[in-house]
One Martini backbone bead per residue (centre of mass of N, CA, C, O) as a GRO file, in nm:
protein
  511
    1MET     BB    1  11.594   5.926   8.975
    2ARG     BB    2  11.618   6.125   9.208
    3PHE     BB    3  11.477   6.358   9.061
    4PHE     BB    4  11.208   6.229   9.007
    5LEU     BB    5  11.138   6.198   9.307
    6SER     BB    6  11.159   6.496   9.386
    7VAL     BB    7  10.933   6.595   9.204
    8LEU     BB    8  10.708   6.416   9.321
    9LEU     BB    9  10.734   6.518   9.611
   10PHE     BB   10  10.682   6.815   9.552
   11ALA     BB   11  10.387   6.751   9.427
   12GLY     BB   12  10.248   6.503   9.570
   13LEU     BB   13  10.290   6.264   9.349
   14THR     BB   14  10.218   6.060   9.073
   15ALA     BB   15  10.293   5.923   8.791
   16GLY     BB   16  10.191   5.897   8.488
   17ALA     BB   17  10.181   5.857   8.186
   18GLN     BB   18  10.354   5.849   7.898
   19THR     BB   19  10.534   6.078   7.705
   20LYS     BB   20  10.564   6.091   7.343
   21ILE     BB   21  10.841   6.233   7.155
   22THR     BB   22  10.909   6.360   6.818
   23PHE     BB   23  11.208   6.501   6.668
   24ASN     BB   24  11.307   6.636   6.352
   25THR     BB   25  11.591   6.824   6.351
   26ASP     BB   26  11.648   6.820   6.016
   27LEU     BB   27  11.330   6.918   5.997
   28THR     BB   28  11.218   7.214   5.902
   29GLY     BB   29  10.998   7.463   5.916
   30PRO     BB   30  10.862   7.729   5.973
   31ARG     BB   31  10.867   8.035   6.088
   32ILE     BB   32  10.848   8.179   6.400
   33ASN     BB   33  10.685   8.444   6.452
   34LYS     BB   34  10.743   8.693   6.673
   35HIS     BB   35  10.437   8.812   6.671
   36ILE     BB   36  10.311   8.590   6.855
   37TYR     BB   37  10.446   8.771   7.113
   38GLY     BB   38  10.229   8.971   7.159
   39HIS     BB   39  10.059   9.270   7.275
   40PHE     BB   40   9.807   9.452   7.489
   41ALA     BB   41   9.686   9.806   7.495
   42GLU     BB   42   9.422   9.939   7.670
   43HIS     BB   43   9.168  10.162   7.746
   44LEU     BB   44   9.167   9.996   8.055
   45GLY     BB   45   9.158  10.091   8.336
   46LYS     BB   46   9.510  10.030   8.450
   47CYS     BB   47   9.687  10.013   8.195
   48ILE     BB   48   9.763  10.303   8.134
   49TYR     BB   49   9.652  10.446   8.389
   50GLY     BB   50   9.911  10.341   8.619
   51GLY     BB   51  10.068  10.128   8.445
   52ILE     BB   52  10.226  10.308   8.219
   53TYR     BB   53  10.092  10.592   8.305
   54VAL     BB   54  10.173  10.870   8.557
   55GLY     BB   55  10.292  11.125   8.469
   56GLU     BB   56  10.513  11.396   8.443
   57ASN     BB   57  10.468  11.491   8.768
   58ASN     BB   58  10.577  11.231   8.889
   59THR     BB   59  10.773  11.166   9.199
   60LYS     BB   60  10.716  10.861   9.301
   61ILE     BB   61  10.745  10.746   9.002
   62PRO     BB   62  10.959  10.636   8.791
   63ASN     BB   63  11.012  10.843   8.490
   64VAL     BB   64  10.950  10.910   8.132
   65GLN     BB   65  10.720  11.111   8.035
   66GLY     BB   66  10.521  10.919   8.235
   67ILE     BB   67  10.679  10.651   8.192
   68ARG     BB   68  10.747  10.367   8.333
   69ASN     BB   69  11.048  10.217   8.404
   70ASP     BB   70  10.973   9.928   8.504
   71VAL     BB   71  10.798   9.849   8.260
   72VAL     BB   72  11.003   9.891   8.041
   73GLN     BB   73  11.211   9.684   8.142
   74ALA     BB   74  11.025   9.433   8.140
   75LEU     BB   75  10.955   9.448   7.830
   76LYS     BB   76  11.240   9.423   7.724
   77GLU     BB   77  11.296   9.138   7.855
   78LEU     BB   78  11.050   9.005   7.690
   79LYS     BB   79  11.054   9.079   7.385
   80VAL     BB   80  10.852   9.270   7.251
   81PRO     BB   81  10.737   9.287   6.920
   82ASN     BB   82  10.433   9.387   6.985
   83LEU     BB   83  10.183   9.664   7.023
   84ARG     BB   84   9.850   9.707   7.099
   85TRP     BB   85   9.660  10.005   6.988
   86PRO     BB   86   9.381  10.123   7.193
   87GLY     BB   87   9.242   9.855   7.084
   88GLY     BB   88   8.956   9.737   7.099
   89CYS     BB   89   8.665   9.889   7.170
   90PHE     BB   90   8.800  10.170   7.202
   91ALA     BB   91   8.894  10.219   6.905
   92ASP     BB   92   8.580  10.286   6.800
   93THR     BB   93   8.603  10.579   6.987
   94TYR     BB   94   8.872  10.692   6.892
   95GLN     BB   95   9.030  11.020   6.878
   96TRP     BB   96   9.342  11.094   6.786
   97LYS     BB   97   9.340  11.418   6.779
   98ASP     BB   98   9.291  11.438   7.100
   99GLY     BB   99   9.612  11.308   7.149
  100ILE     BB  100   9.740  11.587   7.060
  101GLY     BB  101   9.943  11.808   7.168
  102PRO     BB  102   9.881  11.999   7.412
  103LYS     BB  103   9.767  11.872   7.707
  104ALA     BB  104   9.593  12.119   7.809
  105ASP     BB  105   9.413  12.112   7.520
  106ARG     BB  106   9.281  11.849   7.566
  107PRO     BB  107   9.016  11.667   7.541
  108LYS     BB  108   8.779  11.504   7.692
  109MET     BB  109   8.665  11.163   7.783
  110VAL     BB  110   8.439  10.889   7.770
  111ASN     BB  111   8.455  10.554   7.877
  112VAL     BB  112   8.195  10.357   7.773
  113TRP     BB  113   8.317  10.060   7.802
  114TRP     BB  114   8.520  10.126   8.076
  115GLY     BB  115   8.346  10.257   8.354
  116GLY     BB  116   8.288  10.569   8.270
  117VAL     BB  117   8.543  10.724   8.249
  118THR     BB  118   8.750  11.003   8.259
  119GLU     BB  119   8.958  11.128   8.003
  120ASP     BB  120   9.249  11.347   7.901
  121ASN     BB  121   9.454  11.252   7.667
  122SER     BB  122   9.763  11.234   7.774
  123PHE     BB  123   9.757  10.961   7.616
  124GLY     BB  124   9.906  10.917   7.299
  125THR     BB  125  10.063  10.872   7.011
  126HIS     BB  126  10.346  10.961   7.106
  127ASP     BB  127  10.357  10.791   7.364
  128PHE     BB  128  10.324  10.515   7.234
  129LEU     BB  129  10.556  10.525   7.021
  130ASP     BB  130  10.776  10.580   7.230
  131LEU     BB  131  10.739  10.322   7.388
  132CYS     BB  132  10.808  10.127   7.158
  133GLU     BB  133  11.098  10.227   7.126
  134ARG     BB  134  11.193  10.161   7.419
  135ILE     BB  135  11.110   9.833   7.391
  136GLY     BB  136  11.130   9.727   7.079
  137ALA     BB  137  10.846   9.771   6.942
  138GLU     BB  138  10.591   9.723   6.735
  139PRO     BB  139  10.335   9.898   6.625
  140TYR     BB  140   9.969   9.843   6.675
  141LEU     BB  141   9.715   9.995   6.504
  142ALA     BB  142   9.377  10.068   6.586
  143GLY     BB  143   9.122  10.154   6.393
  144ASN     BB  144   8.847  10.373   6.337
  145VAL     BB  145   8.540  10.236   6.204
  146GLY     BB  146   8.274  10.263   6.374
  147SER     BB  147   8.302  10.614   6.434
  148GLY     BB  148   8.459  10.692   6.197
  149THR     BB  149   8.665  10.782   5.921
  150VAL     BB  150   8.848  10.765   5.648
  151LYS     BB  151   9.004  11.027   5.702
  152ASP     BB  152   9.102  10.971   5.986
  153LEU     BB  153   9.281  10.726   5.909
  154SER     BB  154   9.445  10.859   5.686
  155ASP     BB  155   9.564  11.079   5.871
  156TRP     BB  156   9.711  10.891   6.067
  157VAL     BB  157   9.903  10.769   5.864
  158SER     BB  158  10.031  11.039   5.784
  159TYR     BB  159  10.129  11.135   6.064
  160VAL     BB  160  10.328  10.871   6.116
  161ASN     BB  161  10.456  10.833   5.794
  162ASN     BB  162  10.501  11.100   5.670
  163PRO     BB  163  10.790  11.277   5.595
  164GLY     BB  164  10.655  11.523   5.415
  165GLY     BB  165  10.421  11.796   5.303
  166SER     BB  166  10.186  11.733   5.475
  167PRO     BB  167   9.961  11.831   5.697
  168MET     BB  168  10.024  11.596   5.900
  169SER     BB  169  10.335  11.611   5.905
  170GLU     BB  170  10.342  11.908   6.001
  171LEU     BB  171  10.193  11.854   6.266
  172ARG     BB  172  10.397  11.663   6.385
  173LYS     BB  173  10.633  11.865   6.389
  174LYS     BB  174  10.489  12.072   6.570
  175ASN     BB  175  10.473  11.826   6.801
  176GLY     BB  176  10.804  11.716   6.791
  177ARG     BB  177  10.815  11.524   6.518
  178GLU     BB  178  11.010  11.477   6.250
  179LYS     BB  179  11.010  11.177   6.224
  180PRO     BB  180  10.882  10.905   6.125
  181TRP     BB  181  10.765  10.581   6.239
  182ASN     BB  182  10.671  10.358   6.046
  183VAL     BB  183  10.391  10.215   6.050
  184LYS     BB  184  10.271   9.883   5.970
  185LEU     BB  185  10.056   9.802   6.184
  186TRP     BB  186   9.700   9.751   6.094
  187GLY     BB  187   9.379   9.795   6.214
  188VAL     BB  188   9.053   9.751   6.062
  189GLY     BB  189   8.934   9.747   6.322
  190ASN     BB  190   8.702   9.596   6.581
  191GLU     BB  191   8.475   9.382   6.616
  192ALA     BB  192   8.247   9.428   6.383
  193TRP     BB  193   8.025   9.218   6.506
  194GLY     BB  194   8.019   9.427   6.752
  195CYS     BB  195   8.162   9.695   6.904
  196GLY     BB  196   8.245   9.787   6.591
  197GLY     BB  197   7.905   9.780   6.470
  198ASN     BB  198   7.726   9.531   6.407
  199MET     BB  199   7.814   9.373   6.156
  200THR     BB  200   7.831   9.229   5.871
  201ALA     BB  201   8.043   9.064   5.673
  202GLU     BB  202   7.965   9.200   5.405
  203TYR     BB  203   7.984   9.491   5.501
  204TYR     BB  204   8.273   9.489   5.610
  205ALA     BB  205   8.421   9.414   5.351
  206ASN     BB  206   8.353   9.689   5.217
  207ILE     BB  207   8.470   9.873   5.432
  208TYR     BB  208   8.756   9.771   5.417
  209ARG     BB  209   8.809   9.848   5.122
  210GLN     BB  210   8.776  10.147   5.167
  211TYR     BB  211   8.989  10.201   5.385
  212ALA     BB  212   9.236  10.061   5.247
  213THR     BB  213   9.254  10.251   5.000
  214PHE     BB  214   9.333  10.520   5.199
  215MET     BB  215   9.584  10.357   5.295
  216THR     BB  216   9.896  10.486   5.252
  217ASP     BB  217  10.195  10.437   5.081
  218TRP     BB  218  10.498  10.623   5.071
  219ASP     BB  219  10.703  10.384   5.131
  220ASN     BB  220  10.890  10.102   5.192
  221ASN     BB  221  10.917  10.165   5.508
  222ALA     BB  222  10.568  10.185   5.511
  223LYS     BB  223  10.446   9.916   5.462
  224LEU     BB  224  10.138   9.798   5.494
  225TYR     BB  225   9.976   9.592   5.754
  226LYS     BB  226   9.663   9.470   5.695
  227ILE     BB  227   9.395   9.409   5.937
  228ALA     BB  228   9.124   9.230   5.978
  229SER     BB  229   8.826   9.191   6.122
  230GLY     BB  230   8.753   8.908   6.284
  231ALA     BB  231   8.671   8.639   6.442
  232THR     BB  232   8.494   8.441   6.674
  233ASP     BB  233   8.604   8.159   6.718
  234GLY     BB  234   8.369   7.953   6.513
  235ASP     BB  235   8.328   8.184   6.281
  236TYR     BB  236   8.363   8.080   5.962
  237GLY     BB  237   8.187   8.270   5.786
  238TRP     BB  238   8.349   8.527   5.825
  239THR     BB  239   8.611   8.434   5.692
  240GLU     BB  240   8.495   8.356   5.417
  241THR     BB  241   8.389   8.634   5.337
  242LEU     BB  242   8.661   8.781   5.340
  243MET     BB  243   8.825   8.592   5.147
  244LYS     BB  244   8.615   8.633   4.907
  245ASN     BB  245   8.575   8.979   4.912
  246ILE     BB  246   8.883   9.034   4.952
  247PRO     BB  247   9.149   9.143   4.817
  248HIS     BB  248   9.465   9.016   4.881
  249LYS     BB  249   9.628   9.282   4.815
  250MET     BB  250   9.463   9.424   5.075
  251LEU     BB  251   9.560   9.160   5.257
  252ALA     BB  252   9.751   9.039   5.534
  253GLY     BB  253   9.518   8.996   5.764
  254VAL     BB  254   9.329   8.786   5.997
  255ALA     BB  255   9.143   8.784   6.264
  256LEU     BB  256   9.135   8.638   6.609
  257HIS     BB  257   8.910   8.550   6.882
  258HIS     BB  258   9.005   8.398   7.212
  259TYR     BB  259   8.868   8.292   7.521
  260SER     BB  260   8.915   8.164   7.852
  261VAL     BB  261   8.584   8.102   7.931
  262LEU     BB  262   8.333   7.977   8.112
  263SER     BB  263   8.125   8.235   8.126
  264TRP     BB  264   7.966   8.530   8.053
  265GLU     BB  265   7.792   8.525   8.323
  266ASP     BB  266   8.025   8.332   8.478
  267LYS     BB  267   8.379   8.336   8.517
  268GLY     BB  268   8.493   8.325   8.778
  269PRO     BB  269   8.763   8.289   8.966
  270SER     BB  270   9.115   8.358   8.974
  271VAL     BB  271   9.180   8.170   9.244
  272ASP     BB  272   8.912   8.018   9.383
  273PHE     BB  273   8.909   7.753   9.218
  274THR     BB  274   8.799   7.475   9.077
  275GLU     BB  275   8.840   7.196   8.900
  276ALA     BB  276   8.606   7.248   8.709
  277GLN     BB  277   8.706   7.530   8.626
  278TYR     BB  278   8.981   7.446   8.529
  279PHE     BB  279   8.895   7.247   8.308
  280LYS     BB  280   8.737   7.454   8.142
  281SER     BB  281   8.980   7.633   8.078
  282MET     BB  282   9.131   7.408   7.922
  283GLN     BB  283   8.922   7.365   7.706
  284GLU     BB  284   8.928   7.652   7.590
  285ALA     BB  285   9.230   7.660   7.523
  286SER     BB  286   9.232   7.401   7.337
  287GLN     BB  287   9.039   7.526   7.112
  288MET     BB  288   9.244   7.686   6.950
  289ASP     BB  289   9.320   7.457   6.758
  290GLU     BB  290   9.046   7.424   6.623
  291PHE     BB  291   9.011   7.716   6.520
  292ILE     BB  292   9.266   7.737   6.351
  293THR     BB  293   9.206   7.499   6.167
  294GLY     BB  294   8.935   7.604   6.053
  295HIS     BB  295   9.033   7.882   5.941
  296SER     BB  296   9.267   7.768   5.769
  297THR     BB  297   9.100   7.596   5.577
  298ILE     BB  298   8.952   7.835   5.450
  299MET     BB  299   9.203   7.994   5.361
  300ASP     BB  300   9.316   7.770   5.173
  301LYS     BB  301   9.091   7.789   4.959
  302TYR     BB  302   9.182   8.106   4.882
  303ASP     BB  303   9.503   8.056   5.010
  304PRO     BB  304   9.731   7.821   4.942
  305GLU     BB  305  10.003   8.011   4.995
  306LYS     BB  306   9.975   8.176   5.263
  307LYS     BB  307   9.971   8.505   5.254
  308VAL     BB  308   9.755   8.512   5.466
  309ALA     BB  309   9.717   8.589   5.789
  310LEU     BB  310   9.679   8.475   6.119
  311ILE     BB  311   9.550   8.697   6.386
  312VAL     BB  312   9.565   8.661   6.741
  313ASP     BB  313   9.471   8.967   6.895
  314GLU     BB  314   9.298   8.784   7.115
  315TRP     BB  315   9.400   8.640   7.433
  316GLY     BB  316   9.290   8.449   7.721
  317GLY     BB  317   9.205   8.485   8.045
  318TRP     BB  318   8.861   8.509   8.190
  319TYR     BB  319   8.740   8.673   8.480
  320ASN     BB  320   8.651   8.779   8.753
  321VAL     BB  321   8.685   9.029   8.940
  322GLU     BB  322   8.817   9.162   9.194
  323PRO     BB  323   8.728   9.223   9.489
  324GLY     BB  324   8.644   9.574   9.496
  325THR     BB  325   8.647   9.625   9.196
  326ASN     BB  326   8.601   9.754   8.901
  327PRO     BB  327   8.414   9.591   8.661
  328GLY     BB  328   8.541   9.775   8.412
  329PHE     BB  329   8.867   9.689   8.466
  330LEU     BB  330   8.958   9.383   8.458
  331TYR     BB  331   9.080   9.283   8.738
  332GLN     BB  332   9.323   9.014   8.778
  333GLN     BB  333   9.461   8.745   8.869
  334ASN     BB  334   9.774   8.526   8.853
  335THR     BB  335   9.824   8.194   8.799
  336MET     BB  336   9.906   7.875   8.711
  337ARG     BB  337   9.674   7.864   8.517
  338ASP     BB  338   9.786   8.089   8.330
  339ALA     BB  339  10.053   7.957   8.260
  340VAL     BB  340   9.927   7.708   8.108
  341ILE     BB  341   9.770   7.865   7.903
  342ALA     BB  342  10.017   7.993   7.773
  343GLY     BB  343  10.177   7.739   7.698
  344LEU     BB  344   9.960   7.600   7.529
  345THR     BB  345   9.906   7.832   7.324
  346LEU     BB  346  10.198   7.868   7.217
  347ASN     BB  347  10.220   7.583   7.104
  348ILE     BB  348   9.997   7.617   6.899
  349PHE     BB  349  10.113   7.851   6.742
  350ASN     BB  350  10.379   7.725   6.659
  351ASN     BB  351  10.240   7.471   6.508
  352HIS     BB  352  10.092   7.723   6.320
  353ALA     BB  353  10.318   7.896   6.154
  354ASP     BB  354  10.204   7.892   5.857
  355ARG     BB  355   9.953   8.100   5.956
  356VAL     BB  356  10.052   8.200   6.227
  357ARG     BB  357  10.186   8.559   6.254
  358GLY     BB  358  10.007   8.653   6.507
  359ALA     BB  359   9.974   8.794   6.851
  360ASN     BB  360   9.764   8.898   7.152
  361LEU     BB  361   9.781   8.946   7.469
  362ALA     BB  362   9.529   8.976   7.727
  363GLN     BB  363   9.703   9.203   7.899
  364VAL     BB  364   9.984   9.380   7.995
  365VAL     BB  365   9.830   9.570   8.228
  366ASN     BB  366   9.582   9.511   8.476
  367VAL     BB  367   9.448   9.313   8.245
  368LEU     BB  368   9.362   9.028   8.277
  369GLN     BB  369   9.631   8.843   8.137
  370SER     BB  370   9.879   8.961   8.283
  371VAL     BB  371  10.233   9.040   8.313
  372ILE     BB  372  10.148   9.302   8.483
  373LEU     BB  373  10.147   9.456   8.809
  374THR     BB  374  10.007   9.747   8.977
  375ASN     BB  375  10.080   9.970   9.282
  376GLU     BB  376  10.180  10.233   9.225
  377GLU     BB  377  10.516  10.176   9.297
  378LYS     BB  378  10.436   9.891   9.245
  379MET     BB  379  10.570   9.574   9.102
  380LEU     BB  380  10.477   9.277   8.907
  381LEU     BB  381  10.532   8.944   8.804
  382THR     BB  382  10.379   8.702   8.639
  383PRO     BB  383  10.347   8.384   8.536
  384THR     BB  384  10.304   8.472   8.241
  385TYR     BB  385  10.562   8.624   8.204
  386HIS     BB  386  10.752   8.379   8.244
  387VAL     BB  387  10.654   8.221   7.999
  388MET     BB  388  10.712   8.433   7.781
  389LYS     BB  389  11.016   8.434   7.844
  390MET     BB  390  11.081   8.132   7.797
  391TYR     BB  391  10.955   8.140   7.488
  392ASN     BB  392  11.136   8.363   7.327
  393VAL     BB  393  11.326   8.153   7.174
  394HIS     BB  394  11.116   8.121   6.920
  395GLN     BB  395  11.179   8.377   6.789
  396ASP     BB  396  11.242   8.332   6.451
  397ALA     BB  397  11.241   8.038   6.445
  398ALA     BB  398  11.252   7.705   6.351
  399LEU     BB  399  11.037   7.473   6.309
  400VAL     BB  400  10.983   7.161   6.471
  401PRO     BB  401  10.856   6.882   6.410
  402ILE     BB  402  10.578   6.694   6.561
  403ASN     BB  403  10.536   6.398   6.771
  404ILE     BB  404  10.253   6.319   6.990
  405GLU     BB  405  10.198   6.130   7.301
  406SER     BB  406   9.939   6.180   7.529
  407PRO     BB  407   9.812   6.186   7.808
  408LEU     BB  408   9.533   6.213   8.022
  409TYR     BB  409   9.306   6.456   8.143
  410GLU     BB  410   9.071   6.364   8.386
  411PHE     BB  411   8.709   6.471   8.421
  412GLN     BB  412   8.407   6.366   8.457
  413GLY     BB  413   8.439   6.198   8.166
  414LYS     BB  414   8.666   6.386   8.072
  415ALA     BB  415   8.922   6.483   7.814
  416LEU     BB  416   9.273   6.576   7.796
  417LYS     BB  417   9.562   6.671   7.697
  418ALA     BB  418   9.827   6.714   7.911
  419VAL     BB  419  10.061   6.740   7.691
  420SER     BB  420  10.255   6.998   7.549
  421SER     BB  421  10.441   7.097   7.240
  422SER     BB  422  10.746   7.265   7.123
  423ALA     BB  423  10.986   7.350   6.851
  424SER     BB  424  11.321   7.491   6.782
  425LYS     BB  425  11.564   7.642   6.559
  426ASP     BB  426  11.839   7.812   6.576
  427GLU     BB  427  12.119   7.967   6.440
  428SER     BB  428  12.316   7.761   6.610
  429GLY     BB  429  12.136   7.471   6.627
  430ALA     BB  430  11.959   7.483   6.853
  431ILE     BB  431  11.719   7.325   7.068
  432ASN     BB  432  11.391   7.435   7.154
  433ILE     BB  433  11.186   7.325   7.430
  434SER     BB  434  10.836   7.301   7.503
  435LEU     BB  435  10.645   7.240   7.813
  436THR     BB  436  10.300   7.138   7.907
  437ASN     BB  437  10.114   7.076   8.212
  438ILE     BB  438   9.758   7.058   8.287
  439ASP     BB  439   9.751   6.883   8.516
  440TYR     BB  440   9.608   6.891   8.839
  441SER     BB  441   9.773   6.601   8.977
  442LYS     BB  442   9.986   6.506   8.747
  443ALA     BB  443  10.264   6.371   8.667
  444HIS     BB  444  10.496   6.335   8.376
  445GLU     BB  445  10.651   6.135   8.172
  446VAL     BB  446  10.921   6.217   7.938
  447VAL     BB  447  10.989   6.117   7.592
  448ILE     BB  448  11.258   6.221   7.374
  449ASN     BB  449  11.311   6.205   7.024
  450LEU     BB  450  11.619   6.288   6.859
  451ARG     BB  451  11.623   6.327   6.529
  452GLY     BB  452  11.909   6.363   6.282
  453GLU     BB  453  12.085   6.443   6.543
  454SER     BB  454  12.351   6.531   6.759
  455PHE     BB  455  12.361   6.551   7.123
  456ALA     BB  456  12.520   6.662   7.449
  457ARG     BB  457  12.330   6.897   7.571
  458VAL     BB  458  12.131   7.007   7.866
  459SER     BB  459  11.894   7.263   7.948
  460GLY     BB  460  11.685   7.445   8.202
  461GLN     BB  461  11.341   7.546   8.277
  462ILE     BB  462  11.102   7.634   8.549
  463LEU     BB  463  10.741   7.648   8.614
  464SER     BB  464  10.631   7.630   8.951
  465ALA     BB  465  10.422   7.492   9.227
  466ALA     BB  466  10.272   7.384   9.514
  467LYS     BB  467  10.017   7.544   9.401
  468ILE     BB  468   9.775   7.620   9.166
  469ARG     BB  469   9.697   7.914   9.317
  470ASP     BB  470   9.949   8.040   9.284
  471HIS     BB  471  10.085   8.378   9.345
  472ASN     BB  472  10.160   8.708   9.304
  473THR     BB  473  10.250   8.968   9.528
  474PHE     BB  474  10.339   9.263   9.678
  475GLU     BB  475  10.448   9.093   9.930
  476ASN     BB  476  10.508   8.828   9.713
  477PRO     BB  477  10.668   8.849   9.404
  478GLN     BB  478  10.840   8.544   9.420
  479LYS     BB  479  10.668   8.285   9.445
  480VAL     BB  480  10.658   8.290   9.124
  481SER     BB  481  10.937   8.146   8.947
  482ILE     BB  482  11.215   8.096   8.780
  483LYS     BB  483  11.389   7.786   8.736
  484SER     BB  484  11.619   7.567   8.738
  485PHE     BB  485  11.666   7.271   8.516
  486SER     BB  486  11.817   6.926   8.584
  487GLY     BB  487  11.607   6.667   8.499
  488ALA     BB  488  11.737   6.620   8.220
  489VAL     BB  489  11.812   6.326   8.027
  490LEU     BB  490  12.087   6.257   7.801
  491ASP     BB  491  12.074   5.961   7.572
  492LYS     BB  492  12.119   5.886   7.261
  493GLY     BB  493  11.873   6.096   7.174
  494ILE     BB  494  11.741   6.077   7.469
  495LEU     BB  495  11.485   6.233   7.655
  496LYS     BB  496  11.439   6.262   8.015
  497LEU     BB  497  11.143   6.336   8.219
  498VAL     BB  498  10.962   6.527   8.470
  499ILE     BB  499  10.639   6.677   8.477
  500PRO     BB  500  10.466   6.858   8.658
  501ALA     BB  501  10.202   6.970   8.761
  502TYR     BB  502  10.121   7.266   8.652
  503SER     BB  503  10.363   7.310   8.423
  504VAL     BB  504  10.674   7.466   8.290
  505ILE     BB  505  10.910   7.379   8.023
  506THR     BB  506  11.250   7.447   7.917
  507LEU     BB  507  11.475   7.342   7.653
  508LYS     BB  508  11.831   7.308   7.575
  509VAL     BB  509  11.989   7.174   7.282
  510THR     BB  510  12.328   7.071   7.229
  511LYS     BB  511  12.647   6.979   7.072
   0.00000   0.00000   0.00000
């Protein structure tokens, strides 16, 4: 009880209604695919240049072949399972052959989507794939369908995957890479309904079939996992058209994009937001469950065995850029609001593990809901980074089915479930539980019934802050960070704790 009081005093709040959760720990569901915890690196603002890549001649920032050592180390510790590149909208203007060979000979290009800046193509295919090897992530290449050709994409597949004997594999060897990378994850275009070509679903389905036909598997080590450009939000007609018109033997996954955005006309500030803006962000994040359920229902109609995955390869909070920064660079701060968006969304993904088998947070460095921010030689980890790290215990673990009764977070006559949760069982038999409280002002008591097995010990971590707008800065990079949590009490299969407002907790329960 003393801990409960200390938590409430820390938050300056009184506890709300009780959250009741039941986990049947002896009844596991599908595997939570590690690729749900993927990330996204687009040629956008300072994500690549300045964020990941600082140039091979940079003596101020420690790097290996131009790639920042501090970013590599942070991403390794995050256990990034896959990294999507080069876009985004940028993907459908990117000519991959301009980014290989001697860097002095590479042509420049203008990034027409993001700020109109000129890029020198010094960061290309080799740099990206080498980065993925360094951080232990599978590369997810987004192919240019909007302005490229079938041959361009077919050549790219050959360049990175063909072991030898083809013109493209010999070109790769000439450029210094003997062995193929065996890239499996491929996006066949991006947002074909918008920046990827403003296509109709029927037209894109035919285009997909054409491109996918010529993306060749050379051996079992490089069996391609082809992902179609999917819908945005609740455009269920797009998903139905693809599932109906693309042979499923040609289709491994269908994408879905959804951002927690207040309004595309005015996205609101990233730090100095009101409670009304906060509540709207939580509404948008909570809708992810509705959209996944709707798209999954349509996919079940055509694919009842769930062989085709739903890949949410763009998600996150989207706000106005920080004052004084280039509006095309999408640079925003990252507060406890972003932390709870991440916790809530990952709980949704975990609980839909039967169909959701991949996702990519937008984006990895310096863009939108980043896990890392950089400023010259300085680097910081955001609250979102810490949530992704806390939750990586779920990667490839078995989902534990949940029954939850949550109190409501109410604002101006509207209400959302305040507490979300998911759980998994790892190979050792331990149960990992994640909890997120989106409530703006109330802590909530949580009672968890662990049925099916007996457990003796519980440990935990918490991400919380004194104020909801708290965030890390280059002057104070540790203001929001993971702390040990000892406030969960386990007695005869019942776990009790109090989760503060706008906070995230993970618990590990062992026998």
